[in-house]
Structures are given as C-alpha cells and as structure tokens.
KOLMI-107709 format. One record per residue (C-alpha): residue number from 0; x, y, z. Coordinates in pm, whole numbers, plus 50000, padded with zeros to 5 digits. Each point is the difference from the previous one (the first is absolute). Layout:
% residues N
ATOM   i    c1    c2    c3
ATOM NUM     X     Y     Z
...
% end
This chain:
% residues 499
ATOM   i    c1    c2    c3
ATOM   0 88294 58575 37262
ATOM   1 50221 49884 49698
ATOM   2 49930 49962 49665
ATOM   3 49895 49686 49810
ATOM   4 49926 49985 49653
ATOM   5 49909 49710 49759
ATOM   6 50217 49859 49772
ATOM   7 49836 50222 49628
ATOM   8 50015 50340 50251
ATOM   9 50376 49875 50032
ATOM  10 50084 49924 49633
ATOM  11 49798 50318 49901
ATOM  12 50234 50283 50269
ATOM  13 50335 49735 49867
ATOM  14 49927 50110 49647
ATOM  15 49930 50365 50083
ATOM  16 50285 50009 50199
ATOM  17 50235 49855 49706
ATOM  18 49802 50286 49787
ATOM  19 50077 50231 50170
ATOM  20 50363 50015 49973
ATOM  21 50095 49720 50250
ATOM  22 50204 49736 49836
ATOM  23 49858 49605 50051
ATOM  24 50386 49915 50052
ATOM  25 49998 50258 50305
ATOM  26 49721 49855 50135
ATOM  27 50126 49616 50000
ATOM  28 50326 50134 50171
ATOM  29 49822 50168 50231
ATOM  30 49781 49686 50058
ATOM  31 50301 49812 50047
ATOM  32 50149 50225 50251
ATOM  33 49703 49992 50211
ATOM  34 50029 49608 50007
ATOM  35 50340 50035 50092
ATOM  36 49924 50242 50258
ATOM  37 49716 49790 50151
ATOM  38 50196 49676 50104
ATOM  39 50310 49947 50199
ATOM  40 50186 49735 49724
ATOM  41 50207 49731 50105
ATOM  42 50149 49686 49849
ATOM  43 49923 49875 49633
ATOM  44 49703 50202 49825
ATOM  45 49840 49823 49709
ATOM  46 49769 50235 49810
ATOM  47 49703 49849 49821
ATOM  48 49916 50175 49665
ATOM  49 49681 49965 49776
ATOM  50 49986 50193 49702
ATOM  51 49813 50359 50089
ATOM  52 50118 50284 50161
ATOM  53 49938 49811 50348
ATOM  54 50338 49838 49850
ATOM  55 50149 50326 49956
ATOM  56 49987 50084 50337
ATOM  57 50188 49707 50079
ATOM  58 50275 50097 49740
ATOM  59 50075 50340 50158
ATOM  60 49987 49784 50326
ATOM  61 50296 49774 49917
ATOM  62 50193 50327 49865
ATOM  63 49940 50188 50362
ATOM  64 50115 49687 50127
ATOM  65 50283 49952 49826
ATOM  66 50144 50370 50083
ATOM  67 49936 49890 50367
ATOM  68 50220 49713 49969
ATOM  69 49681 49755 50069
ATOM  70 50025 49656 49772
ATOM  71 49682 49995 49750
ATOM  72 49902 49745 49773
ATOM  73 49726 50054 49758
ATOM  74 49768 49722 49903
ATOM  75 49800 50044 49675
ATOM  76 49666 49848 49928
ATOM  77 50042 50121 49631
ATOM  78 50233 50122 49760
ATOM  79 49739 50310 49967
ATOM  80 50040 50380 50142
ATOM  81 49809 50303 49990
ATOM  82 50201 50326 49856
ATOM  83 50037 50117 50337
ATOM  84 50111 49683 50160
ATOM  85 50216 49881 49660
ATOM  86 50192 50347 50062
ATOM  87 50089 49878 50373
ATOM  88 50046 49625 49896
ATOM  89 50268 50124 49758
ATOM  90 50166 50167 50262
ATOM  91 50022 49710 50205
ATOM  92 50165 49815 49734
ATOM  93 50212 50278 49944
ATOM  94 50137 49976 50356
ATOM  95 50002 49618 50033
ATOM  96 49723 49962 50208
ATOM  97 49943 49610 50007
ATOM  98 49676 49881 49836
ATOM  99 49868 49674 49951
ATOM 100 49658 49886 49803
ATOM 101 49782 49795 50222
ATOM 102 49885 49657 49934
ATOM 103 49849 49721 50202
ATOM 104 50316 49909 50159
ATOM 105 50146 50358 50105
ATOM 106 50048 49991 50346
ATOM 107 49881 50325 50201
ATOM 108 50212 49936 50325
ATOM 109 50046 50406 50062
ATOM 110 50007 50169 50311
ATOM 111 49748 50220 49842
ATOM 112 49797 49998 49754
ATOM 113 49845 50292 49815
ATOM 114 49688 49927 49802
ATOM 115 49987 50211 49683
ATOM 116 49797 49771 49773
ATOM 117 49676 50156 49965
ATOM 118 49887 50376 50105
ATOM 119 49678 50134 50043
ATOM 120 49857 49956 49672
ATOM 121 49976 49671 50050
ATOM 122 49663 49811 49952
ATOM 123 49870 49671 49847
ATOM 124 50133 49653 50063
ATOM 125 50406 49964 50085
ATOM 126 50206 49748 49752
ATOM 127 50084 49687 50113
ATOM 128 50389 50098 50030
ATOM 129 49903 50300 50201
ATOM 130 49790 49771 50265
ATOM 131 50325 49816 50023
ATOM 132 50199 50299 50095
ATOM 133 49738 50108 50219
ATOM 134 50034 49693 50181
ATOM 135 50350 49929 50015
ATOM 136 50063 50387 50155
ATOM 137 49659 49912 50254
ATOM 138 50203 49676 50112
ATOM 139 50363 50163 50046
ATOM 140 50124 50137 50300
ATOM 141 50094 50337 49869
ATOM 142 49874 50308 50088
ATOM 143 49815 50107 49738
ATOM 144 49936 50331 49901
ATOM 145 49696 50133 49709
ATOM 146 50028 50258 49811
ATOM 147 49679 50222 49974
ATOM 148 49807 49705 50017
ATOM 149 50034 49610 50114
ATOM 150 50005 49816 49653
ATOM 151 49656 49848 49935
ATOM 152 49817 50217 50225
ATOM 153 49748 50210 49800
ATOM 154 50085 50365 50068
ATOM 155 49665 50146 50018
ATOM 156 49811 49692 50185
ATOM 157 50281 49842 50191
ATOM 158 49832 49634 49884
ATOM 159 50258 49743 49864
ATOM 160 50013 49632 49936
ATOM 161 50352 49967 50100
ATOM 162 50229 50304 50090
ATOM 163 50336 50075 50107
ATOM 164 50040 50031 50417
ATOM 165 50192 50280 50074
ATOM 166 50183 50112 50314
ATOM 167 49991 50338 49899
ATOM 168 49838 50142 49663
ATOM 169 50107 50337 49863
ATOM 170 49692 50232 49813
ATOM 171 50141 50246 49752
ATOM 172 49855 50314 49977
ATOM 173 49682 49947 50212
ATOM 174 49815 49710 50171
ATOM 175 49760 49878 49766
ATOM 176 49642 49783 50141
ATOM 177 50128 49667 49935
ATOM 178 50208 50034 50281
ATOM 179 49767 50033 50262
ATOM 180 49719 49815 49849
ATOM 181 49886 49618 50033
ATOM 182 50327 49716 49993
ATOM 183 50273 50288 50042
ATOM 184 50070 50003 50383
ATOM 185 50010 49657 49952
ATOM 186 50301 50043 49771
ATOM 187 50132 50312 50101
ATOM 188 50184 50004 50361
ATOM 189 50126 50376 49955
ATOM 190 49920 50260 49763
ATOM 191 50200 50324 49939
ATOM 192 49920 50248 49674
ATOM 193 50302 50228 49870
ATOM 194 49883 50310 49847
ATOM 195 50138 50054 49619
ATOM 196 49910 50296 49921
ATOM 197 49684 49903 49828
ATOM 198 49723 50214 50055
ATOM 199 49627 49840 50008
ATOM 200 49806 50177 49767
ATOM 201 49659 49830 50091
ATOM 202 49818 50031 50388
ATOM 203 50150 49755 50211
ATOM 204 49846 49747 50243
ATOM 205 50109 50056 50367
ATOM 206 50135 49717 50219
ATOM 207 49879 50143 50388
ATOM 208 50294 50078 50254
ATOM 209 49911 50016 50367
ATOM 210 50073 50392 50029
ATOM 211 49731 50020 49726
ATOM 212 49706 49872 50255
ATOM 213 50148 50150 50312
ATOM 214 49721 50270 49952
ATOM 215 49713 49776 50052
ATOM 216 50128 49917 50362
ATOM 217 49942 50265 50250
ATOM 218 50081 50036 50376
ATOM 219 49745 49990 50230
ATOM 220 49921 50333 50186
ATOM 221 49928 50018 50352
ATOM 222 49715 50246 49973
ATOM 223 49815 49697 49803
ATOM 224 49770 49692 49992
ATOM 225 49884 49681 49845
ATOM 226 49781 50224 49744
ATOM 227 50284 50234 49890
ATOM 228 50157 49706 49837
ATOM 229 49698 49824 49836
ATOM 230 49694 49754 50066
ATOM 231 50021 49687 49744
ATOM 232 49786 49759 49910
ATOM 233 50049 49627 49838
ATOM 234 49719 49812 49832
ATOM 235 50086 49630 49953
ATOM 236 49982 49671 50128
ATOM 237 49699 49716 49935
ATOM 238 49908 49646 50182
ATOM 239 50222 49851 49687
ATOM 240 50320 50222 50073
ATOM 241 49961 50089 50396
ATOM 242 50404 49990 50018
ATOM 243 49922 50163 50366
ATOM 244 50408 50071 50052
ATOM 245 50040 50132 49657
ATOM 246 49685 50221 50012
ATOM 247 50177 50096 50324
ATOM 248 50336 50063 49894
ATOM 249 49827 50200 49651
ATOM 250 49836 50246 50260
ATOM 251 50284 50032 50208
ATOM 252 50274 50060 49751
ATOM 253 49808 50319 49921
ATOM 254 50052 50104 50336
ATOM 255 50378 49937 49985
ATOM 256 50003 50197 49701
ATOM 257 49849 50296 50178
ATOM 258 49612 50004 49979
ATOM 259 49816 50154 50317
ATOM 260 49744 49731 50015
ATOM 261 49966 49673 49803
ATOM 262 49633 49893 49990
ATOM 263 49939 49639 49861
ATOM 264 49641 49960 49831
ATOM 265 49953 49630 49918
ATOM 266 49719 49691 50000
ATOM 267 49813 50019 50305
ATOM 268 50026 49614 50012
ATOM 269 50429 49949 50028
ATOM 270 50033 50340 50282
ATOM 271 50004 49720 50291
ATOM 272 50285 49837 49856
ATOM 273 50174 50351 49908
ATOM 274 49898 50147 50317
ATOM 275 50334 49812 50203
ATOM 276 50250 50105 49734
ATOM 277 49915 50374 50002
ATOM 278 50147 50236 50268
ATOM 279 50036 50374 49884
ATOM 280 49752 49963 49735
ATOM 281 49603 50110 49985
ATOM 282 49795 49711 49857
ATOM 283 49693 50108 49814
ATOM 284 49750 49681 49924
ATOM 285 49780 50023 49712
ATOM 286 49701 49788 49889
ATOM 287 50117 49690 49782
ATOM 288 49779 49710 49768
ATOM 289 50181 49687 50025
ATOM 290 50303 50120 50108
ATOM 291 50053 50318 49769
ATOM 292 49940 50341 50071
ATOM 293 49690 50123 49917
ATOM 294 49958 50359 49805
ATOM 295 49808 50218 50285
ATOM 296 50071 50353 49898
ATOM 297 49948 50116 50406
ATOM 298 50243 49750 50099
ATOM 299 50259 50110 49703
ATOM 300 49925 50324 50136
ATOM 301 50034 49980 50343
ATOM 302 50315 49796 49950
ATOM 303 50167 50276 49787
ATOM 304 49874 50286 50258
ATOM 305 50277 50237 50069
ATOM 306 50235 49795 49787
ATOM 307 50290 50156 49814
ATOM 308 50059 49689 49752
ATOM 309 49868 49688 49972
ATOM 310 50173 49632 49868
ATOM 311 49782 49768 49847
ATOM 312 49991 49638 49851
ATOM 313 50220 49789 50238
ATOM 314 49860 49650 50073
ATOM 315 49680 50130 49865
ATOM 316 49930 49659 49828
ATOM 317 49772 50004 49697
ATOM 318 49664 50197 50130
ATOM 319 49749 50090 49763
ATOM 320 49956 50362 50170
ATOM 321 50393 50061 49997
ATOM 322 49955 50170 49711
ATOM 323 49669 50211 50156
ATOM 324 50251 50118 50272
ATOM 325 50274 50154 49771
ATOM 326 49768 50154 49824
ATOM 327 49878 50160 50268
ATOM 328 50291 50122 50110
ATOM 329 50113 50158 49690
ATOM 330 49711 50183 49934
ATOM 331 49932 50131 50330
ATOM 332 50364 50071 50183
ATOM 333 50289 50197 49871
ATOM 334 50267 49876 50234
ATOM 335 50293 49754 49894
ATOM 336 49867 49644 49917
ATOM 337 50250 49669 49996
ATOM 338 49812 49728 49784
ATOM 339 50230 49645 50047
ATOM 340 49932 49642 49924
ATOM 341 49608 49887 50009
ATOM 342 49913 50422 49985
ATOM 343 50162 49988 49623
ATOM 344 49850 49678 49952
ATOM 345 49655 50152 50045
ATOM 346 50094 50281 49758
ATOM 347 50107 49767 49740
ATOM 348 49680 49796 50015
ATOM 349 49776 50353 50015
ATOM 350 50035 50289 49777
ATOM 351 50356 50148 50052
ATOM 352 49916 50336 49855
ATOM 353 49873 50111 50395
ATOM 354 50358 50062 49995
ATOM 355 49949 50308 49788
ATOM 356 49693 50105 50171
ATOM 357 50145 50124 50339
ATOM 358 50169 50299 50200
ATOM 359 50176 49704 50204
ATOM 360 50400 49999 49896
ATOM 361 49990 49600 49989
ATOM 362 50315 49803 50023
ATOM 363 49976 49606 49836
ATOM 364 50272 49780 50118
ATOM 365 49939 49677 49774
ATOM 366 50261 49755 49943
ATOM 367 50021 49893 49667
ATOM 368 49722 49758 50001
ATOM 369 49769 50229 50152
ATOM 370 50112 50254 49714
ATOM 371 49950 49769 49715
ATOM 372 49637 49955 50169
ATOM 373 49959 50394 49976
ATOM 374 50098 50054 49711
ATOM 375 49986 49672 49739
ATOM 376 50390 50027 49922
ATOM 377 50159 49680 50084
ATOM 378 50234 49937 50296
ATOM 379 50236 49926 49741
ATOM 380 49952 50301 49802
ATOM 381 50005 50228 50353
ATOM 382 50346 49791 50070
ATOM 383 50182 50138 49652
ATOM 384 49885 50313 50028
ATOM 385 49884 50114 50356
ATOM 386 50065 50346 50003
ATOM 387 49820 50092 49700
ATOM 388 49685 49800 50066
ATOM 389 50000 50147 50333
ATOM 390 50045 50335 49905
ATOM 391 49702 49993 49732
ATOM 392 49764 49826 50230
ATOM 393 50047 50300 50303
ATOM 394 49964 50269 49732
ATOM 395 49692 49865 49852
ATOM 396 49843 49939 50330
ATOM 397 50137 50300 50182
ATOM 398 50142 49760 50283
ATOM 399 50341 49952 50170
ATOM 400 50105 49654 49914
ATOM 401 50256 49818 50243
ATOM 402 50075 49670 49804
ATOM 403 50178 49770 50204
ATOM 404 50297 49758 49922
ATOM 405 50373 49998 50064
ATOM 406 50009 50331 50000
ATOM 407 49653 50215 49987
ATOM 408 49902 50219 49708
ATOM 409 49792 50330 50123
ATOM 410 49857 50206 49742
ATOM 411 49680 50262 49985
ATOM 412 50086 49986 49610
ATOM 413 50224 50274 49978
ATOM 414 50281 49954 50226
ATOM 415 50176 49638 50089
ATOM 416 50176 49907 50317
ATOM 417 50151 49672 50042
ATOM 418 50051 49833 50309
ATOM 419 50273 49764 50037
ATOM 420 49962 49961 50386
ATOM 421 49871 49643 50185
ATOM 422 50132 49632 49997
ATOM 423 49937 49672 49915
ATOM 424 49864 49910 50387
ATOM 425 49729 50193 49874
ATOM 426 49844 49810 49795
ATOM 427 49774 49884 50237
ATOM 428 49598 49987 50087
ATOM 429 49895 50312 50139
ATOM 430 50285 50218 49873
ATOM 431 49783 50197 49774
ATOM 432 49754 50111 50261
ATOM 433 50281 50094 50201
ATOM 434 50087 50279 49711
ATOM 435 49677 50086 49970
ATOM 436 49974 50078 50414
ATOM 437 50335 50189 49940
ATOM 438 49875 50211 49713
ATOM 439 49682 50045 50180
ATOM 440 50188 50136 50280
ATOM 441 50217 50208 49801
ATOM 442 49706 50169 49824
ATOM 443 49794 50088 50318
ATOM 444 50267 50268 50088
ATOM 445 50019 50153 49660
ATOM 446 49682 49958 49848
ATOM 447 50011 50315 49731
ATOM 448 49961 49812 49675
ATOM 449 50350 50159 49861
ATOM 450 50143 49796 50272
ATOM 451 49868 49689 49925
ATOM 452 50273 49884 49711
ATOM 453 50267 50076 50258
ATOM 454 49830 49774 50249
ATOM 455 49945 49677 49816
ATOM 456 50356 50042 49919
ATOM 457 50094 50051 50382
ATOM 458 49760 49737 50068
ATOM 459 50218 49695 49760
ATOM 460 50343 50138 50094
ATOM 461 49919 49978 50451
ATOM 462 49844 49660 49926
ATOM 463 50303 49867 49759
ATOM 464 50262 50148 50290
ATOM 465 49793 49819 50290
ATOM 466 50018 49686 49817
ATOM 467 50355 50041 49945
ATOM 468 50069 50050 50346
ATOM 469 49783 49695 50139
ATOM 470 50153 49785 49741
ATOM 471 50365 50073 50094
ATOM 472 49928 49942 50367
ATOM 473 49788 49672 49886
ATOM 474 50032 49802 49642
ATOM 475 49793 50052 49705
ATOM 476 49867 49637 50040
ATOM 477 49766 50041 50318
ATOM 478 49905 50370 49960
ATOM 479 49639 50110 50070
ATOM 480 49813 50337 49942
ATOM 481 50013 50078 50403
ATOM 482 50400 49976 49970
ATOM 483 49973 50312 49781
ATOM 484 49752 50207 50214
ATOM 485 50224 49928 50289
ATOM 486 50287 50204 49822
ATOM 487 49797 50305 49885
ATOM 488 50078 50159 50244
ATOM 489 50371 50003 50003
ATOM 490 49995 50075 49619
ATOM 491 49793 50308 50051
ATOM 492 50260 50094 50326
ATOM 493 50289 49959 49743
ATOM 494 49834 50220 49731
ATOM 495 49940 50272 50232
ATOM 496 50308 50011 50151
ATOM 497 50177 49964 49671
ATOM 498 50195 50296 49886
% end
C-alpha cells in the first residue's frame, strides 16, 4: 500500500519537520532535486512560477539545472515570494539565471515547461491571469512537468474548473488525495512521488496495490468442490428493468471472481426472458406483483439457503416491498450483504437505522447521487469532501462503504482506502452490477467479518483492472459491461501468478 494524505495533514507534517530541526530551505532544495531526477531534460526549459513555496521549488530546480548545464528561464507571475522561495530566487539572480515577468504577450515556446504556479494549498477561484497562463501551457507543444500538483487542481478532492495538463506530476513528500480523486486522471498523465524527509504525523489513507489483495484469491485445491468456494445469491430484477443480459453478466461475474455457485433470484415474470442468457448460473424465481419482487419470507429464505454471501438491489426497481426484503435479510442472517442500486434507494426511502440492527457485514456501493439520498448531503458537497463524508457515514451506521467515482473510496469509518484502477470505458450501463458480482464472488470465498474490508478493496481493484484490459483491446466509446466480465479471468490469473 502507498500512503496518501490530505493537504492539511501534509501541511502539519511539513511544519513539524521544520520545527524538528530541518530548515525549510533544505526541504525546498530536496524538492527541486526530486523534480530534477524525475524528468529526462532536453532543450529549452521554462519554469513558470507563482508566489508561494511551489514557486520556491522552481527556483531551486533552476539552480540545479544550471549546475547541470541545462538552459532554464524563470517566468514570474508576481514579484512576490515566500521567505524560503526568496532565498533561492536571490541565488538564481546571483548566478544570472534568465528571469522574465509574465505579461499577455509573453510566449511560452519551450521544449519543457515546469508548472510551479500553485501548490496543494490552493483553493477558491483562479485569477484571470493564471487562467490565461494555464491555457497557454495546455495549448503548447511542450512536455509539461507539474511540481507537487497541477496548478488549478484541488489538492484534496481533485476538482477544478481549469488546470494544467501535465505529462508528469512530481508529488513532493507524500501523495495527496487530489492526485487521484474526481478529475485528476484527466489532467495527470503520469504521477511520481519524491520523498524529501517529511514524516507524516497523522494516520494516512492508503492506495491499494496488487500485492495487497493477492491473498483474497486462492488457488483451487484438487480435493474440493463447488461448495468449498461458496454459494452466492443475487436478488434483483423486475419487469421494468429486466435486462436479461445485464443480470446474466452480474451473476456470471460472481463465478468468474471465484464463487462456487451463483444463484440469481429474480421476479418470476421475467424468468422466461432471462433463462436463455444463463448457462452456469442457477435461476431461482420469486413471486412478483406488477413485475416487482414480493416480500415472501419463505421464498427469500429458500433463495438464501446454504448461501455464504448475498447481493441485493440491482435492477429491482421501485417496488414497495424491496425495503421489507432487505430488512428480513439484515435481521435474520449474519453473512456479508452487498446492497447496490435500487437496494440503496429502498434504504433511503425507509428507516436507514435498520443498518445498525444487524449481525451482517453490510457493504454499500453507492455512487454520489445514491449517497446523497442516503445521507442527505448534496452531490456537490460529497464531491468536495468525499473521503470525510464517506467515512462519517460508514462509522455512524457500522457499514463498509464503497463510494464509486473516477477513483473508488472504501472505508469502514476508521481506515480509508483508495483504488485508482478503472477506465473511461467503464462509464456504461451495467458496470456497477458487474462490480457487485465481483464483490459477491470474493466475499463468498472469504466470508469472515474481518476479511470484508479488504475483500471490498479487492473487488474494486480487480473490476478496475479488468475494465482497463477490455478498453486496451477495444476502445472507451464502445465498451460494455460484459467486456469487463470477459477479462476477469485474465485479471485474476495475473494477480495469482505475479510475485
């Protein structure tokens, strides 16, 4: 796992390091050296500087480039400096590094442009001048390097109105959440981190890597059978959202993620349309009314007989009895329960406190709009502060929350994990259903409560890599959810075989 921190945590840690005896100018020089060592320098270099410590990193870099006989020009937006930045700016002047002050006629015709305009402390609105400079950088043919974070990109939530598009971003000290969330991947082509000796003083968040989730997948033993790896049940579908192929993909994804048996429990009236799409999956019809699954305790218990994990809600529609079905499962069973889509909507219409009255391990998988319905916080606020809102909700209701997005946030209210795997091609109908199926398959094999947080991370990670594999062979425009399902076996194989 890689550590990730908030900007405030980084600020506190930076201050603590300085108070502990490491001068700020020393840290700034290390930052400049880290940027220098991360890039293959060539041609003419332009370093565009704002007025804070991010600019100071640029001045230190300019000195290092000069020492290595690389032509660099400083382009200043303001005649204003931080204390440490001014120290290096004066040293630049003492050795005659070319310096110009930016105006609207200043060309940015360099082979490499280093973005040292704004750091992770930026929030609020950009000035018209900075917007103009960013647009010039983005329209240039230069190789673009951003110091710490792309100027204009929020260091905590990855949101922006306009930001520098970099070929490489060199984060300083420790990676920040804004490097991964929301729009970040549209602006950062490559991210590297340089350690400059700042010890993080608060518990960090964690970026999941392949080695972290390998133990969630076990090689099959010869002396085993389908029951060894878990029976699973999926409860979903209705006449309005029959989606036969989508439901089939959802059920199949649980098998490809390792479940021994996948049982699809769905509205009796749509079973004839689904049956031709099911091969390895068991179909369990449930009584319905007007196409919506009815709450029949005997049938629900029949569907869950021998089951080690269940997912509910996908394509279930607005049926009035969905909440009753969820309550029945949460009150009676102790298995992992994954609630998605219309299951989440049913919870938001009922008494959500039912989540606190269960022995189940509950995994909720909302996108921001579904989380808005659950917790009453607007999508806008969730996007501005996704980690804290997700963590607060998970802690209050005792659940594992998987918040979908460009990067996935998984939290149990204490630990926070970020999964940055996935691709644009997964923005298509059914992708969330496939994720639920993958989660279900993993949970069926490892169904102890203590395993579910890592299982949830593993599901998001594997689903994301499978999507990336599919997109690499197809294209983001024409991908469908079933393309992701098709790549699950190769994804898991690669995880098992990699050392």
